[in-house]
C-alpha positions, 0 to 999 in steps of 0.5 A, a space after each residue: 433462519 437457515 436461509 439467513 445463515 446460508 446467505 451470510 456464509 455466502 456473503 462472507 465467502 464472497 468478501 474473502 474472495 474479494 479481499 484475496 483478489 485485492 491483496 494480490 492486486 496491491 502486491 503487484 502495484 508499483 508506487 513511486 515516492 519522491 522528495 526534494 522536488 523529485 531529486 530523489 525517488 524510490 519505487 516500492 511494490 505493494 508489498 513494500 519491496 524496494 524496486 528502484 532508487 533514483 538520486 540526482 547526482 547534484 545531491 550526492 555532494 551532501 551525504 546527510 541531505 541525501 540520506 534525508 531525501 532517500 528516507 523522505 522518498 521512501 516514506 512518501 511511497 510507503 504512505 501512498 501504498 497505505 492509502 491505496 491499500 485502504 481504498 481498495 480494501 474498503 471496496 473489497 469489504 463493501 465499506 464494512 469498517 474493520 474493528 478497531 485495532 484489526 490490521 490488514 495482513 500486510 
């Protein structure tokens, strides 16, 4: 019984170390989302900090459309980060599903 508990504790510690490593990798990611066929692009870090916004000058004549495209590009990048985080965290937790409602720390 003691051996099982010790082994379980070692597995939990290893999983925690893997999760910390993956969290650091995710934070260092840079992902670009785009909208309007690439007319607007937004680059975010894994921590969802905006690094760069590129807007094709041809869309600037319509401010409302520009706003919509920037929002769509941001959401595209954010969704890509979420997917990449989910994929990497699944690997770090060895496929162990998180309990319903439990959120990752980012």
